[in-house]
Each structure stands twice: as structure tokens, then as C-alpha cells.
C-alpha positions, 0 to 999 in steps of 0.5 A: 237600104242602108250601106256600110261604109268599106275601108280596104288595106292592100288591093293596090296596082297589080294585085289580083284579089284586093280588085276581086274585092272591091267587085265583090263587094258592090255587085248586091250595092251593101257597102261603099268603099269609103278609104284605104291603104292600098300600097306601101308605094306612094304612087301606086296607093294615090293611083288605086284611090284616084280609081277607086274614087275616093277622097284625097284625105281618105286614102292613107299612107299605111295601115296603121294611119288608116286604122288610127284616123278613121276611128276619130271620123264622126263617119268611119268607116264600118268595115275593114277588108284584108286583102295582103299577103298572110303575114299582115292578117294578124296585126292588122285583124286585131288592131282593127277588131280593137279599134272597133272596126268588123273585120273581113279577110282573105284566108287563110286567117291568119300566119301561123295557128298561134296567131289565130288562136289569139285572133280569136280571143280578140274576136270574143274579147271585142264582140266584133263580126270578123269573117274570112273569104273562103269564096267557095262556100258562097256558091249556091249549089255548094250550099245546096250540097250542104242541105242535101246532106244535113237532111239526111238526103244521101244517108250517112256519110261514109267517103270524102273525096276533095281535089283542087288542081292547078297548074299555074305554078307547074314552071319555074314562075316570077310574078308578084302573084307567085314570088310572096306564095313561095316566101315563108315570111309572108305566106308562111310554113305552107305553099300549096297548101295554104294557099289552096289546100286549106280552101279544099279541107273547108270546103269538105268540111263546110259541106258535109257538116263534118269534122276532119280529126286527124290526118296523113300527108305527104307535101312535095317539092317539084320545081326545084328551088322552091322552099315551099311544097307546091304538091300535096296528098292527105288522107282525112279521117273526119269525128263521124267515122267518115274518111277521107281523101284532100288532093290539091297541087300547083304543078298540075301542067293544065289544069287551070282551077280543078276545085271538085268536092264528090262526097258519097253516102249509103244512098249515093253520092253527090259531084261537085265542080268550081269549073260547071258551078252552076250544076249539081250532079247526085248519083243515086244507088237505086235511082237514075242520076239528077242534075241540080241546076242553079237559079231554080225554084227546087233549089234552095238558095238563089241565083241573082239571074235565071237558070242557064245564066250562069254565075260563078266565081265574083258572085260567089265572092259577092254572097260573101260580103252580102252576107256579111253586111246582112250579119253586120246590120243585124246581128243575125248568124250567117254561112260565111266562115268565121273565126272558128273556120280560120283556126281549123284551117291553120290548125290543118294547115300545120298538121299535114306540114308536121305530119309530111315531115314526122311521116305519121299519123296525125291530131287536128286540136 
């Protein structure tokens, strides 16, 4: 199988999400890390390149240098992975697409909605593939839930409840990961709503097939000294008449990564949790509860190992990388989120902030 050559911006020593991206990219052996600009710090950048086994001349001092030099090479990279804080997503993605590279970017797409709309124009103009790592869309049973709803198994959808609860910021924490998320210059206008709330938003639309039309949000700062929200409560109205509730919090002391989705239709409801991702519960109105297990013949989206051998976060991430590689190689569509998901995500963040500030219902896009 031909491997795509992968370049990476960000992900140097001390980063969390960069190494996750790289492990995911390597898992199915569809992409090979070939070049990178991992840190503004020359020592850390060199250390990362050596650790990843790259040739010294493919470890660049900046993302600008990487794009410029790689564009001239006959063995240039095919795909660029962007794993930097939010404020650099747009300029790097724009320059990479215009240089002829396909782009896979960590979420959210950009720093703000204006940039996301401009990036959509660039994607359309260049014709290059662009994807976002909304990780949870890569889980087999999340995709199975989407399929069941699309087939009408639950009947008309009536209510969606999605929650994403973490406790890691329940105290005044200072670290590389915490500090940039609390800095509006790097994170954008949203804190928790942009970091994990947008994941919950995307999951609700991805699985239900419905789109949020309007919302009413209450965003708060619980831990004193912060300038961005750390606790969020949002009422949602979807374009098919469904109503929903979204709760996202990073001050829920004791919680770890509590992403949970419940969707209720006329005939029953489904329940999926990220901390127990290998089961999907179907609660029927007039029949016994049914539990689906990943890796079984009756599930449409296959796992890498047999049932009872858990797959999780890294494997879901790897599914997105593998699907995107297939998309680039063949031109075929996939379930990997793209620029439209990026625009909607940024619209959700900014609309929620406006709604909370004005104490009003606001229309999305």
C-alpha cells in the first residue's frame, strides 16, 4: 500500500495533542511522518525531529520554512497536519492549501468565524482536501448510531441531550495545556465552549443528522481570575423541530472526560458514552433494552480487534487519519469532518457567546 507523506506543524516536547495525532497517523500505516516544524524553540524542535526519526533537513525552524522548502522538493509531503493552538490554524491552513498540500487540522478550525468563512473560500478555490479531527466521529458505535437514526430506527427524533464534563480545570491550574486555553489571544473568544463544547455540538449534529438553527446559552466563569468561560449550559433548537440540551464544563471536580450523547425518538432512545465507547445502548419504548458491542458482525462499522477487546480514543483518531488518507488517494467522500463542519463549529462558539452576553435566543448562521 502506498503511504502518504505527512508533515506536522506543532507537537513538540510537552505537547499533548501532537503526539496523539502522530500515533493515530501511524496506526493503520497509511501515512508516514516525513517533515515537521514542531516548536519555535530550536532545541525542542531539533529534539522532536530526532525523536521522530526525521532527516535533519526535513526538520524546519518555522511553518513558513516548511511550506516553502517542501513545495520545492520532488519528494514533497502530501498532507500537512496542524496541531498548534487555535490562533495559528487559519494562516497555516490557508498557506498550506495554496501551496498545494492537503490539510488535516485539529479543532476548532480557526480563531473565529470570519477566518472560518475565509478558509472555506480557500478550500473551494484550491480544490484540496481539508479535514478536522472531531475525534469522536471516528468511534465505530458513534457511526453506528448515526446510521440507525438515518435509517429511521428510532422514528422521528424528538430530543437530543449531549454533555461533556471534565474536572481538570476545577482549580486554578497553570500548565502549558491550561494556559493557552485560557488566553483569548491563542484560544479565541471561547474557553470551555471552544475547547470541548464544540465537540459536543459536532457530535449531536453528526449523529442526529439535524442541524442547530438557534440557541440560548448561559456561559460562566466559575474559577476566579479567568477571562474565558469554564462552565456552559446551552438550549438548542434543530432544523427538524427537535429540541436539545448541551452541557459542557471543565470545573466538574472529579469528572474525567465525560462526553455522553442521548438521542430520543418516537420509538426509543440511544445512549453512548465516551468513557465506555464499545457499547451502544438502545432503550426501546415497547421492547427490551438492546446493547450493541463494537467488533461484532451485526455492527456496520468494523473495529480493528474482535469484540471484547476495547478500542478507544487513539483508535478513533486513527480512523479519521486512515479515512482521510483514503479520501486523498481516491477522491472518494468519507465521514471525516470537513470545512463545513469547521464553519458550523465556529458559528456555534460565537453564537453561544453572543447569546450568553445578550441573554437571548440567537440564530446560528
